[in-house]
N, CA, C and O of each residue as an XYZ file, in Angstrom:
840
protein
N       0.958     -1.449     -0.448
C      -0.268     -0.216      0.317
C       0.965      1.422     -0.119
O       1.722      1.712      0.808
N       1.030      1.948     -0.874
C       1.162      3.318     -1.203
C       0.435      4.823     -0.645
O      -0.721      4.974     -1.037
N       0.814      5.565     -0.065
C       0.322      6.614      0.008
C       1.306      8.141     -0.577
O       2.043      8.883      0.072
N       0.891      8.169     -2.145
C       1.739      9.153     -2.616
C       1.742     10.501     -1.957
O       0.913     11.313     -2.370
N       2.718     10.926     -0.798
C       2.105     12.313     -0.548
C       2.809     12.994     -1.045
O       3.994     12.906     -0.725
N       2.421     13.923     -1.991
C       3.364     15.302     -2.380
C       2.531     16.658     -2.571
O       2.982     17.653     -3.137
N       1.009     16.532     -1.912
C       0.233     17.864     -1.923
C      -0.870     17.610     -1.715
O      -1.342     16.478     -1.611
N      -1.579     18.896     -1.603
C      -2.594     18.993     -1.390
C      -3.789     20.251     -1.729
O      -3.252     21.150     -2.375
N      -5.432     20.557     -1.418
C      -5.868     21.383     -2.108
C      -5.516     22.403     -3.136
O      -5.620     23.628     -3.206
N      -4.766     20.848     -4.407
C      -4.710     21.529     -5.199
C      -3.389     21.685     -5.918
O      -3.203     21.626     -7.134
N      -2.514     21.892     -4.970
C      -1.216     22.204     -5.217
C       0.049     21.181     -4.240
O      -0.057     20.639     -3.140
N       1.349     21.251     -5.346
C       2.415     20.633     -4.905
C       2.975     20.887     -3.220
O       3.245     22.088     -3.185
N       3.171     20.469     -2.264
C       3.509     20.745     -0.804
C       5.008     21.560     -1.527
O       5.459     21.462     -2.668
N       5.495     22.342     -0.369
C       6.799     23.045     -0.749
C       7.974     22.559     -1.278
O       8.239     21.678     -0.460
N       8.944     22.539     -2.179
C       9.586     21.752     -2.151
C      10.024     20.461     -2.964
O      11.063     19.824     -3.134
N       8.516     20.392     -3.438
C       8.377     18.924     -4.282
C       7.706     19.628     -5.986
O       6.825     20.486     -6.053
N       8.326     19.059     -7.058
C       8.111     19.602     -8.031
C       7.754     18.264     -9.161
O       7.608     17.117     -8.738
N       7.659     18.567    -10.432
C       7.388     18.068    -11.225
C       8.099     16.281    -11.400
O       7.357     15.312    -11.560
N       9.242     16.201    -11.343
C      10.375     15.187    -11.389
C       9.450     14.332     -9.984
O       8.869     13.268    -10.199
N       9.449     14.765     -9.080
C       8.798     14.332     -7.683
C       7.359     13.240     -8.151
O       6.947     12.147     -7.763
N       7.045     13.985     -8.911
C       5.520     13.374     -9.502
C       5.603     12.470    -10.433
O       4.892     11.467    -10.383
N       6.320     12.643    -11.244
C       6.970     11.257    -12.564
C       7.717      9.904    -11.153
O       7.416      8.722    -10.984
N       8.717     10.785    -10.415
C       9.033      9.447     -9.780
C       8.026      8.468     -8.667
O       8.022      7.293     -8.300
N       7.172      9.759     -8.379
C       5.782      8.771     -7.365
C       5.184      7.874     -8.591
O       4.874      6.799     -8.078
N       4.818      7.836    -10.308
C       4.251      7.249    -11.060
C       4.974      6.324    -10.811
O       4.234      5.378    -10.545
N       6.012      6.025    -10.737
C       6.977      4.843    -10.742
C       6.861      4.230     -9.650
O       6.842      3.012     -9.827
N       6.778      4.524     -8.649
C       6.966      4.053     -7.352
C       4.875      3.242     -7.170
O       4.680      2.085     -6.796
N       4.032      3.956     -7.441
C       2.909      3.638     -8.171
C       2.633      2.030     -8.980
O       1.846      1.093     -8.848
N       3.890      2.412     -9.931
C       3.577      0.981    -10.710
C       4.252     -0.536     -9.823
O       4.345     -1.696    -10.224
N       4.636      0.093     -8.494
C       4.737     -0.819     -7.813
C       3.856     -1.592     -6.791
O       4.051     -2.715     -6.326
N       3.143     -0.983     -6.623
C       2.130     -0.816     -5.720
C       0.657     -1.937     -6.168
O       0.274     -2.173     -7.314
N       0.067     -2.465     -4.895
C      -0.802     -3.063     -4.932
C      -1.996     -2.092     -4.802
O      -2.886     -2.033     -5.651
N      -1.963     -1.400     -3.786
C      -3.115     -0.077     -3.846
C      -2.235      1.307     -3.422
O      -1.394      1.483     -2.540
N      -2.647      1.956     -4.160
C      -2.910      3.257     -3.848
C      -3.688      4.330     -3.022
O      -4.864      4.007     -3.190
N      -3.669      5.160     -2.418
C      -4.398      6.088     -1.267
C      -4.300      7.999     -1.665
O      -4.073      8.862     -0.818
N      -4.471      8.176     -2.718
C      -4.078      9.490     -2.657
C      -5.239     10.347     -2.608
O      -6.319      9.998     -3.084
N      -5.070     11.319     -2.117
C      -5.935     12.588     -1.436
C      -6.473     12.858     -3.358
O      -6.240     12.112     -4.309
N      -7.224     14.187     -3.341
C      -8.192     14.225     -5.050
C      -6.832     15.102     -5.594
O      -6.534     15.232     -6.782
N      -6.136     15.630     -4.528
C      -5.095     16.568     -5.751
C      -3.766     15.529     -5.858
O      -2.996     15.527     -6.819
N      -3.663     14.744     -4.809
C      -2.437     13.625     -5.567
C      -3.106     12.754     -6.613
O      -2.460     12.470     -7.622
N      -4.213     12.354     -6.475
C      -4.629     11.987     -7.897
C      -4.499     12.683     -9.286
O      -4.164     12.177    -10.358
N      -4.846     13.968     -9.000
C      -4.904     14.612    -10.191
C      -3.079     14.521    -10.901
O      -2.469     14.151    -11.904
N      -2.898     15.029     -9.810
C      -0.981     15.060     -9.990
C      -0.443     14.023    -10.555
O       0.544     14.148    -11.281
N      -1.242     12.374    -10.206
C      -1.003     11.116    -11.118
C      -1.116     10.728    -12.395
O      -0.427     10.040    -13.148
N      -2.698     11.638    -12.534
C      -3.195     11.246    -13.953
C      -3.043     12.076    -15.030
O      -3.277     11.726    -16.186
N      -2.496     13.636    -14.559
C      -2.587     14.547    -14.972
C      -3.855     15.251    -15.564
O      -3.823     15.980    -16.555
N      -5.101     14.911    -14.756
C      -6.480     15.541    -14.483
C      -6.229     16.518    -13.612
O      -5.493     16.466    -12.627
N      -7.016     17.622    -14.099
C      -7.276     18.729    -13.323
C      -8.424     18.868    -11.976
O      -9.584     18.489    -11.821
N      -7.437     19.616    -11.123
C      -7.759     19.596     -9.893
C      -8.982     20.197     -9.985
O      -9.312     21.154    -10.686
N     -10.057     19.115     -8.697
C     -11.281     19.923     -8.911
C     -11.813     20.258     -7.589
O     -11.785     19.209     -6.946
N     -12.303     21.244     -6.837
C     -12.993     21.113     -5.644
C     -14.404     19.721     -5.402
O     -15.383     19.282     -6.004
N     -13.489     19.460     -3.858
C     -15.006     17.801     -3.264
C     -15.800     18.098     -3.886
O     -16.195     17.200     -4.630
N     -16.431     19.274     -3.988
C     -18.008     19.096     -4.419
C     -18.307     19.072     -5.566
O     -19.482     19.259     -5.881
N     -17.594     18.898     -6.263
C     -17.400     19.492     -8.219
C     -17.142     17.665     -8.780
O     -17.186     17.360     -9.972
N     -16.919     16.775     -7.808
C     -16.919     15.826     -8.431
C     -18.142     14.831     -8.266
O     -18.662     14.459     -7.214
N     -18.573     14.388     -9.988
C     -19.525     13.581    -10.149
C     -19.395     12.100    -10.822
O     -18.415     11.644    -11.410
N     -20.366     11.617    -10.630
C     -20.057      9.744    -11.098
C     -18.863     10.034    -11.980
O     -17.719      9.800    -11.590
N     -19.183     10.642    -13.399
C     -18.500     10.299    -14.324
C     -16.911     10.718    -13.988
O     -15.906     10.176    -14.449
N     -16.959     11.494    -13.339
C     -15.397     11.950    -13.513
C     -14.576     10.976    -12.590
O     -13.511     10.462    -12.932
N     -15.190     10.787    -11.395
C     -14.628      9.418    -10.454
C     -14.793      8.800    -11.094
O     -13.645      8.364    -11.001
N     -15.421      7.893    -12.199
C     -15.356      7.419    -13.180
C     -13.677      7.041    -14.077
O     -12.599      6.460    -14.205
N     -14.271      7.585    -14.298
C     -12.230      8.594    -15.733
C     -11.455      8.792    -14.651
O     -10.291      8.931    -15.026
N     -11.596      8.895    -13.084
C     -10.116      9.162    -12.265
C      -9.678      8.037    -12.459
O      -8.785      7.641    -13.208
N     -10.822      7.128    -11.233
C     -10.334      5.769    -11.180
C      -9.620      5.131    -12.386
O      -8.398      4.980    -12.382
N     -10.504      4.707    -13.560
C      -9.781      4.385    -14.760
C      -8.287      4.911    -15.211
O      -7.402      4.155    -15.610
N      -8.187      6.054    -15.105
C      -6.824      6.966    -15.013
C      -5.444      5.914    -14.266
O      -4.383      5.429    -14.661
N      -6.358      5.958    -12.799
C      -5.507      5.560    -11.992
C      -5.382      4.446    -12.008
O      -4.220      4.101    -11.792
N      -6.275      3.426    -12.221
C      -5.623      2.173    -12.401
C      -4.705      1.570    -13.395
O      -4.237      0.440    -13.254
N      -4.405      2.501    -14.610
C      -3.218      2.711    -15.434
C      -1.955      2.588    -14.473
O      -0.990      2.047    -15.013
N      -1.803      2.931    -13.338
C      -0.640      3.565    -12.847
C      -0.339      1.442    -12.579
O       0.718      0.861    -12.825
N      -1.185      1.013    -12.227
C      -1.088     -0.518    -11.815
C      -1.535     -0.910    -10.570
O      -1.336     -2.108    -10.366
N      -2.104     -0.279     -9.612
C      -2.681     -0.550     -8.556
C      -4.307     -1.432     -9.651
O      -4.864     -0.987    -10.655
N      -4.615     -2.853     -8.802
C      -5.652     -3.508     -9.337
C      -6.508     -3.505     -8.283
O      -7.283     -4.462     -8.293
N      -6.627     -2.743     -7.373
C      -7.772     -2.991     -6.476
C      -9.055     -2.077     -6.880
O      -9.932     -1.862     -6.043
N      -9.127     -1.569     -8.143
C      -9.806     -1.064     -8.667
C     -10.983     -1.685     -8.929
O     -11.938     -0.917     -9.044
N     -11.221     -2.929     -9.068
C     -12.431     -3.846     -9.161
C     -13.182     -3.783     -8.603
O     -14.303     -3.405     -8.943
N     -12.743     -4.223     -7.262
C     -13.898     -4.103     -6.134
C     -14.470     -2.933     -5.093
O     -15.302     -3.069     -4.196
N     -13.657     -1.592     -5.562
C     -14.133     -0.395     -5.252
C     -14.987     -0.181     -5.946
O     -16.117      0.017     -5.499
N     -14.674     -0.150     -7.439
C     -15.396      0.039     -8.627
C     -16.802     -0.273     -8.695
O     -17.692      0.486     -9.079
N     -16.989     -2.115     -8.061
C     -18.365     -2.561     -7.927
C     -19.269     -2.113     -6.862
O     -20.492     -2.063     -6.992
N     -18.458     -1.707     -5.533
C     -19.586     -1.176     -4.741
C     -19.805      0.052     -5.133
O     -20.991      0.359     -5.011
N     -18.984      1.064     -5.649
C     -19.815      2.428     -5.976
C     -20.889      2.151     -6.935
O     -22.095      2.362     -6.803
N     -20.301      1.684     -7.845
C     -21.175      1.601     -8.773
C     -22.227      0.653     -9.989
O     -22.650      0.767    -11.140
N     -22.282     -0.460     -8.634
C     -22.918     -1.127     -9.352
C     -21.759     -2.348    -10.098
O     -20.602     -2.251    -10.509
N     -22.909     -3.671    -10.000
C     -22.510     -4.746    -10.966
C     -21.850     -4.240    -12.633
O     -20.743     -4.489    -13.110
N     -22.823     -3.584    -13.139
C     -22.577     -3.390    -14.328
C     -21.244     -2.114    -14.972
O     -20.347     -2.177    -15.813
N     -21.738     -1.086    -14.070
C     -20.611      0.063    -14.226
C     -19.317     -0.147    -13.839
O     -18.259      0.391    -14.165
N     -19.725     -1.434    -12.738
C     -18.133     -1.418    -11.815
C     -17.409     -2.273    -13.117
O     -16.391     -1.793    -13.614
N     -17.781     -3.120    -13.469
C     -17.531     -4.103    -14.400
C     -16.763     -3.838    -15.529
O     -15.859     -4.522    -16.008
N     -17.296     -2.587    -15.969
C     -17.276     -2.023    -17.261
C     -16.092     -0.718    -16.975
O     -15.456     -0.107    -17.834
N     -16.053     -0.559    -15.644
C     -14.770      0.218    -15.550
C     -14.055     -0.383    -15.399
O     -13.146     -0.443    -16.227
N     -14.047     -1.112    -14.353
C     -12.661     -2.146    -14.229
C     -12.081     -2.864    -14.853
O     -10.923     -3.235    -14.662
N     -13.112     -3.302    -16.059
C     -12.038     -4.109    -17.178
C     -11.572     -3.160    -18.439
O     -10.749     -3.436    -19.312
N     -12.279     -2.065    -18.287
C     -11.443     -1.029    -19.415
C     -10.153     -0.983    -18.850
O      -9.161     -1.464    -19.399
N     -10.152     -0.278    -17.507
C      -9.168      0.388    -16.487
C      -7.883     -0.755    -16.925
O      -6.864     -0.485    -17.561
N      -8.328     -2.197    -16.322
C      -6.919     -2.974    -16.373
C      -6.931     -3.775    -17.716
O      -6.371     -4.868    -17.801
N      -7.653     -3.138    -18.859
C      -7.058     -3.939    -19.934
C      -6.000     -2.960    -20.532
O      -4.898     -3.146    -21.047
N      -6.811     -1.751    -20.248
C      -5.293     -0.929    -21.105
C      -4.212     -0.592    -20.430
O      -3.140     -0.236    -20.919
N      -4.601     -0.746    -18.788
C      -3.078     -1.146    -18.292
C      -1.906     -2.128    -18.660
O      -0.698     -1.894    -18.651
N      -2.736     -3.575    -19.068
C      -1.857     -4.193    -19.393
C      -1.504     -4.291    -21.109
O      -0.550     -4.884    -21.612
N      -2.627     -3.487    -21.848
C      -2.117     -3.076    -23.117
C      -0.997     -1.811    -23.079
O       0.036     -1.796    -23.748
N      -1.384     -0.875    -22.255
C       0.279      0.114    -22.258
C       1.090     -0.350    -21.707
O       2.023      0.435    -21.542
N       1.318     -1.787    -21.088
C       2.182     -2.307    -20.191
C       3.035     -3.266    -20.368
O       3.741     -3.823    -19.528
N       2.905     -3.543    -22.100
C       3.732     -4.674    -22.779
C       2.665     -6.011    -22.289
O       3.346     -6.972    -21.929
N       1.586     -6.197    -22.226
C       0.632     -7.233    -21.732
C       0.064     -7.624    -22.823
O      -0.178     -8.823    -22.684
N      -0.407     -7.123    -24.208
C      -1.480     -6.853    -24.674
C      -1.859     -8.602    -25.189
O      -2.849     -8.850    -25.876
N      -1.053     -9.497    -24.796
C      -1.349    -11.217    -24.957
C      -2.214    -11.854    -23.849
O      -2.967    -12.824    -23.940
N      -1.909    -11.027    -22.708
C      -2.662    -11.731    -21.963
C      -3.529    -10.932    -21.177
O      -3.706    -11.096    -19.970
N      -4.304     -9.682    -22.191
C      -5.129     -9.089    -21.430
C      -6.265     -9.887    -21.594
O      -6.830     -9.909    -20.500
N      -6.968    -10.645    -22.521
C      -8.140    -10.876    -22.399
C      -8.431    -12.013    -20.790
O      -9.510    -12.319    -20.284
N      -7.161    -12.365    -20.393
C      -6.972    -13.656    -19.183
C      -7.585    -12.414    -18.225
O      -8.729    -12.574    -17.801
N      -6.814    -11.098    -17.844
C      -7.402     -9.604    -17.427
C      -8.978     -9.525    -17.360
O      -9.668     -9.559    -16.342
N      -9.305     -9.435    -18.392
C     -10.871     -8.931    -18.488
C     -11.236    -10.042    -17.944
O     -11.742     -9.711    -16.871
N     -11.303    -11.762    -18.102
C     -12.016    -12.270    -18.114
C     -11.867    -12.775    -16.354
O     -12.830    -13.219    -15.728
N     -10.653    -12.621    -15.830
C     -10.433    -12.689    -14.398
C     -11.795    -11.395    -13.417
O     -12.528    -11.554    -12.440
N     -11.539    -10.259    -14.324
C     -12.159     -9.140    -13.698
C     -13.281     -9.354    -13.575
O     -13.837     -9.011    -12.532
N     -14.108    -10.102    -14.770
C     -15.697    -10.462    -15.178
C     -15.679    -11.301    -14.274
O     -16.720    -11.297    -13.617
N     -14.877    -12.075    -13.935
C     -15.219    -13.557    -13.030
C     -15.485    -13.161    -11.584
O     -15.998    -13.990    -10.832
N     -15.055    -11.509    -10.993
C     -15.085    -11.377    -10.099
C     -15.846    -10.700     -9.585
O     -16.259    -10.794     -8.429
N     -16.321     -9.384    -10.956
C     -17.256     -8.840    -10.497
C     -18.814     -9.554    -10.712
O     -19.807     -8.995    -10.248
N     -18.891    -10.601    -11.322
C     -20.181    -11.584    -11.093
C     -19.842    -12.117     -9.811
O     -20.846    -12.303     -9.124
N     -18.875    -12.395     -9.316
C     -19.057    -12.873     -7.469
C     -19.707    -12.314     -6.763
O     -20.549    -12.709     -5.956
N     -19.173    -10.836     -7.156
C     -18.887     -9.912     -6.318
C     -20.480     -9.129     -6.013
O     -20.960     -8.685     -4.970
N     -21.051     -9.200     -7.499
C     -22.764     -8.914     -7.752
C     -23.542    -10.102     -7.183
O     -24.656     -9.811     -6.747
N     -23.113    -11.593     -7.089
C     -24.280    -12.408     -6.678
C     -24.481    -12.008     -4.568
O     -25.393    -11.753     -3.781
N     -22.883    -12.202     -4.536
C     -23.085    -11.769     -2.967
C     -23.014    -10.178     -2.593
O     -22.979    -10.043     -1.370
N     -22.992     -9.332     -3.076
C     -23.261     -7.816     -2.416
C     -24.474     -7.292     -3.054
O     -25.344     -6.584     -2.546
N     -24.389     -7.777     -4.312
C     -25.933     -6.838     -4.182
C     -27.202     -8.028     -4.256
O     -28.336     -7.673     -3.937
N     -26.969     -9.320     -4.653
C     -27.933    -10.408     -4.281
C     -28.239    -10.383     -2.911
O     -29.238     -9.959     -2.330
N     -27.038    -10.998     -2.421
C     -27.631    -11.853     -0.797
C     -27.442    -10.694      0.407
O     -28.216    -10.495      1.344
N     -26.272    -10.035      0.129
C     -26.373     -8.436      0.812
C     -27.384     -7.477      0.744
O     -27.734     -6.795      1.707
N     -27.971     -7.399     -0.642
C     -28.926     -6.751     -1.191
C     -28.333     -5.137     -1.337
O     -29.172     -4.240     -1.259
N     -27.021     -4.803     -1.529
C     -26.859     -3.104     -1.169
C     -26.536     -2.559     -0.079
O     -26.613     -1.384      0.276
N     -26.144     -3.532      0.475
C     -25.899     -2.747      1.698
C     -24.810     -2.859      2.561
O     -24.462     -3.770      3.311
N     -24.250     -1.562      2.272
C     -22.690     -1.372      2.825
C     -22.298     -0.966      4.191
O     -21.500     -0.059      4.427
N     -22.590     -1.313      4.618
C     -22.442     -1.022      5.812
C     -21.333     -1.890      6.017
O     -21.317     -2.985      5.454
N     -20.009     -1.371      7.075
C     -18.623     -1.934      6.978
C     -18.823     -3.412      7.072
O     -18.425     -4.112      6.142
N     -19.417     -3.961      8.135
C     -19.326     -5.525      8.000
C     -18.954     -6.652      6.551
O     -18.145     -7.522      6.230
N     -20.570     -5.681      5.820
C     -20.682     -6.135      4.454
C     -19.339     -5.307      3.578
O     -18.840     -5.910      2.627
N     -18.951     -4.295      3.854
C     -18.067     -3.923      2.844
C     -16.916     -5.124      2.768
O     -16.596     -5.786      1.781
N     -16.517     -5.176      3.804
C     -15.550     -6.109      4.567
C     -15.531     -7.703      3.866
O     -14.569     -8.295      3.377
N     -16.908     -8.141      4.004
C     -17.033     -9.800      3.740
C     -17.125     -9.290      1.944
O     -17.053    -10.351      1.324
N     -17.234     -8.271      1.063
C     -16.963     -8.182     -0.206
C     -15.798     -8.047     -0.429
O     -15.492     -8.526     -1.521
N     -14.534     -7.362      0.410
C     -13.215     -7.318     -0.234
C     -12.267     -9.125      0.805
O     -11.083     -9.407      0.989
N     -13.000     -9.535      1.020
C     -12.646    -11.018      1.507
C     -12.920    -12.052      0.253
O     -12.098    -12.811     -0.262
N     -14.622    -11.826     -0.173
C     -14.937    -12.896     -1.306
C     -14.045    -12.220     -2.593
O     -14.071    -12.845     -3.653
N     -13.911    -12.006     -2.581
C     -12.815    -10.897     -4.220
C     -11.309    -11.286     -4.256
O     -10.615    -11.619     -5.216
N     -10.931    -11.119     -2.640
C      -9.853    -11.645     -2.526
C      -9.793    -13.490     -2.369
O      -8.821    -14.171     -2.697
N     -10.750    -13.883     -1.940
C     -10.589    -15.510     -2.608
C     -10.324    -15.745     -3.525
O      -9.315    -16.245     -4.021
N     -11.937    -15.137     -4.167
C     -11.853    -15.498     -5.695
C     -10.459    -15.420     -6.305
O     -10.020    -16.378     -6.940
N      -9.817    -14.410     -6.146
C      -8.649    -14.040     -6.853
C      -7.989    -14.979     -7.124
O      -7.602    -15.288     -8.251
N      -7.627    -15.979     -5.327
C      -6.765    -17.028     -5.096
C      -7.152    -18.274     -5.708
O      -6.348    -19.135     -6.068
N      -8.432    -18.349     -5.820
C      -8.565    -19.547     -6.501
C      -8.864    -19.325     -7.792
O      -9.168    -20.364     -8.379
N      -8.889    -18.393     -8.423
C      -9.233    -18.009    -10.370
C      -7.513    -18.698    -10.383
O      -7.303    -19.814    -10.857
N      -6.293    -17.758     -9.739
C      -4.766    -18.184     -9.809
C      -4.441    -19.498     -9.723
O      -3.493    -20.045    -10.286
N      -5.262    -20.004     -8.992
C      -4.741    -21.683     -8.366
C      -5.126    -22.536     -9.593
O      -4.312    -23.390     -9.947
N      -6.328    -22.393    -10.309
C      -7.065    -22.826    -11.319
C      -6.405    -22.574    -12.370
O      -6.341    -23.430    -13.253
N      -5.816    -21.431    -12.494
C      -5.272    -20.733    -14.229
C      -3.699    -21.798    -13.975
O      -3.204    -22.688    -14.665
N      -3.459    -21.427    -13.195
C      -1.745    -22.271    -13.064
C      -1.761    -23.663    -13.551
O      -1.130    -24.081    -14.522
N      -2.787    -24.551    -12.541
C      -2.858    -25.564    -12.539
C      -2.910    -25.958    -14.059
O      -2.003    -26.646    -14.528
N      -4.186    -25.437    -15.003
C      -4.414    -26.120    -15.726
C      -3.093    -25.592    -16.864
O      -2.882    -26.149    -17.941
N      -2.231    -24.296    -16.281
C      -0.958    -24.012    -17.522
C      -0.268    -25.569    -17.571
O      -0.144    -26.439    -18.433
N       0.138    -25.398    -16.019
C       0.858    -26.704    -16.140
C       0.868    -27.993    -16.252
O       1.737    -28.776    -15.870
N      -0.342    -28.253    -16.907
C      -0.831    -29.051    -16.180
C      -0.963    -29.851    -18.237
O      -0.501    -30.925    -18.621
N      -1.729    -28.813    -19.064
C      -1.390    -28.732    -20.596
C      -0.147    -28.452    -20.955
O       0.422    -29.266    -21.682
N       0.660    -27.063    -20.470
C       1.788    -26.596    -21.128
C       2.508    -27.625    -20.565
O       2.639    -28.717    -21.118
N       2.952    -27.357    -19.565
C       4.369    -28.048    -18.914
C       4.131    -29.613    -19.114
O       5.136    -30.156    -19.573
N       3.195    -30.370    -18.917
C       2.632    -31.667    -18.709
C       2.965    -32.010    -17.547
O       2.303    -33.048    -17.569
N       3.361    -32.020    -16.693
C       2.822    -32.354    -15.103
C       1.821    -33.254    -14.668
O       0.697    -33.233    -15.170
N       2.085    -33.901    -13.931
C       1.010    -34.878    -13.674
C      -0.187    -33.645    -12.594
O       0.083    -32.521    -12.171
N      -1.244    -34.307    -12.473
C      -2.236    -33.193    -11.640
C      -1.902    -32.626    -10.456
O      -2.061    -31.448    -10.135
N      -1.263    -33.828     -9.590
C      -1.207    -33.033     -7.702
C       0.653    -32.435     -8.190
O       1.112    -31.602     -7.409
N       1.378    -32.761     -9.117
C       3.009    -31.636     -9.498
C       2.426    -30.287    -10.113
O       3.005    -29.200    -10.129
N       0.795    -30.663    -10.760
C       0.565    -29.261    -11.115
C      -0.193    -28.362    -10.370
O      -0.137    -27.153    -10.596
N      -0.942    -28.875     -9.446
C      -1.611    -28.426     -8.062
C      -0.445    -27.840     -7.087
O      -0.533    -26.720     -6.584
N       0.378    -28.495     -6.927
C       1.283    -28.285     -6.112
C       2.869    -26.682     -6.446
O       3.611    -26.077     -5.672
N       2.711    -26.656     -7.612
C       3.333    -26.129     -8.308
C       3.188    -24.429     -8.270
O       3.971    -23.485     -8.161
N       1.077    -24.685     -8.491
C       0.568    -23.070     -8.778
C       0.277    -22.902     -7.248
O      -0.177    -21.770     -7.076
N       0.351    -23.484     -6.260
C       0.222    -23.181     -4.882
C       1.593    -22.715     -4.629
O       1.730    -21.890     -3.725
N       2.728    -23.146     -5.339
C       3.990    -22.144     -5.268
C       3.800    -20.583     -5.907
O       3.947    -19.460     -5.425
N       3.296    -21.219     -7.575
C       3.253    -19.974     -8.200
C       2.457    -18.588     -7.188
O       3.338    -17.829     -6.785
N       1.371    -18.257     -6.844
C       0.515    -17.623     -6.380
C       0.847    -17.584     -4.977
O       0.088    -17.180     -4.096
N       2.238    -18.104     -4.781
C       2.505    -17.143     -3.190
C       2.373    -15.907     -2.848
O       2.090    -15.483     -1.727
N       2.658    -15.066     -4.197
C       2.505    -13.718     -3.594
C       0.823    -13.165     -4.079
O       0.410    -12.060     -3.729
N       0.123    -13.969     -4.783
C      -1.309    -13.505     -4.594
C      -1.824    -13.513     -3.117
O      -2.615    -12.674     -2.684
N      -1.310    -14.519     -2.400
C      -1.820    -14.393     -0.783
C      -1.829    -12.931     -0.183
O      -2.704    -12.210      0.298
N      -0.456    -12.805     -0.426
C      -0.200    -11.090      0.137
C      -1.084    -10.142     -0.334
O      -1.642     -9.413      0.487
N      -1.338    -10.009     -1.673
C      -2.033     -8.853     -2.249
C      -3.474     -9.243     -1.828
O      -4.313     -8.344     -1.781
N      -3.748    -10.233     -1.586
C      -5.258    -10.755     -0.996
C      -5.399     -9.727      0.327
O      -6.354     -9.023      0.656
N      -4.512     -9.850      0.756
C      -4.606     -9.505      2.584
C      -4.445     -7.853      2.122
O      -5.080     -7.030      2.781
N      -3.778     -7.487      1.234
C      -3.586     -5.685      0.864
C      -5.364     -5.580      0.598
O      -6.022     -4.685      1.128
N      -5.849     -6.406     -0.101
C      -7.485     -6.304     -0.627
C      -8.293     -5.977     -0.014
O      -9.036     -5.057     -0.357
N      -8.453     -6.862      1.504
C      -9.350     -7.136      2.417
C      -8.873     -6.224      3.294
O      -9.772     -5.971      4.096
N      -7.827     -5.567      3.545
C      -7.605     -4.287      4.303
C      -7.590     -2.673      3.861
O      -7.559     -1.646      4.539
N      -7.628     -2.934      2.281
C      -7.798     -2.195      1.909
C      -9.008     -0.994      1.138
O      -9.142      0.223      1.008
N      -9.808     -2.446      0.722
C     -11.375     -1.973      0.688
C     -12.424     -1.177      1.362
O     -13.200     -0.266      1.076
N     -12.057     -2.051      2.574
C     -13.089     -1.013      3.797
C     -12.399      0.829      4.001
O     -13.018      1.846      4.312
N     -11.010      0.650      3.692
C     -10.532      1.788      3.933
C     -10.719      2.901      2.915
O     -10.793      4.100      3.184
N     -10.793      2.294      1.598
C     -11.039      2.662      0.173
C     -12.375      3.694     -0.123
O     -12.372      4.858     -0.524
N     -13.581      2.749      0.256
C     -14.619      2.759     -0.138
C     -15.549      4.065      0.351
O     -16.429      4.592     -0.329
N     -15.068      4.515      1.909
C     -16.201      5.467      2.030
C     -15.163      6.634      1.874
O     -15.554      7.781      2.088
N     -14.198      6.462      1.606
C     -13.352      7.862      0.865
C     -14.146      8.179     -0.692
O     -14.492      9.311     -1.030
N     -14.296      7.257     -1.321
C     -14.779      8.018     -2.549
C     -16.032      7.856     -2.630
O     -16.425      8.311     -3.704
N     -16.909      7.399     -1.976
C     -18.678      7.419     -1.090
C     -18.898      9.076     -1.036
O     -19.638      9.906     -1.565
N     -17.592      9.042      0.109
C     -18.055     10.253      0.645
C     -17.911     11.686     -0.564
O     -18.813     12.523     -0.577
N     -16.813     11.806     -1.430
C     -16.464     12.384     -2.328
C     -17.989     12.282     -3.456
O     -18.474     13.387     -3.698
N     -18.583     11.280     -3.993
C     -19.711     11.463     -4.582
C     -20.450     12.113     -3.928
O     -20.941     13.098     -4.480
N     -20.875     11.774     -2.285
C     -21.922     12.207     -2.044
C     -22.139     14.108     -1.770
O     -23.187     14.749     -1.693
N     -20.387     14.683     -1.658
C     -20.269     16.203     -1.631
C     -20.514     16.812     -3.113
O     -20.218     17.991     -3.309
N     -21.114     15.932     -4.278
C     -21.756     16.631     -5.267
C     -22.720     17.176     -5.055
O     -23.287     17.800     -5.951
């Protein structure tokens, strides 16, 4: 998790310059989650800074999409919780797809989009259907946990299939190799569980101020 501290109220802090902003963009590409304020989000995406009450849903959608191009992938869960399954799926899949294309992963973009859509479907069934879109904190935490578990399962299945078909490993060996391969997924899943309840109220509050 990275807090790109560099400004507030539409301005860089004293002593910071555009070179620092560019360096911070590079740091953000290595992060699983970034938590910028509105000023920092504008600086990172090259967007104009607006007063908090001026942000509507369209502007927030575009801001999330632009931020996701820096690399962080928790946009899927936040987008679903804020915009609902249909708009959230659109924002998340377009943003993550563009990130892969612009960063040299064009061959894998269909996998990224498929995984995002599956996570969106699971969140739709759990959050919108089962929990009736009730966004009390415990339900937001549940959504984060479900999204994290879904990602772990998807990665496990993906690498098991790859190891079985491409590497011609026996099923048990393929499954063991998959568990080792997705070790980093467990860490990012923990970050998801922590970050979603923290970030969701922030974006929701911004929208309510419109």
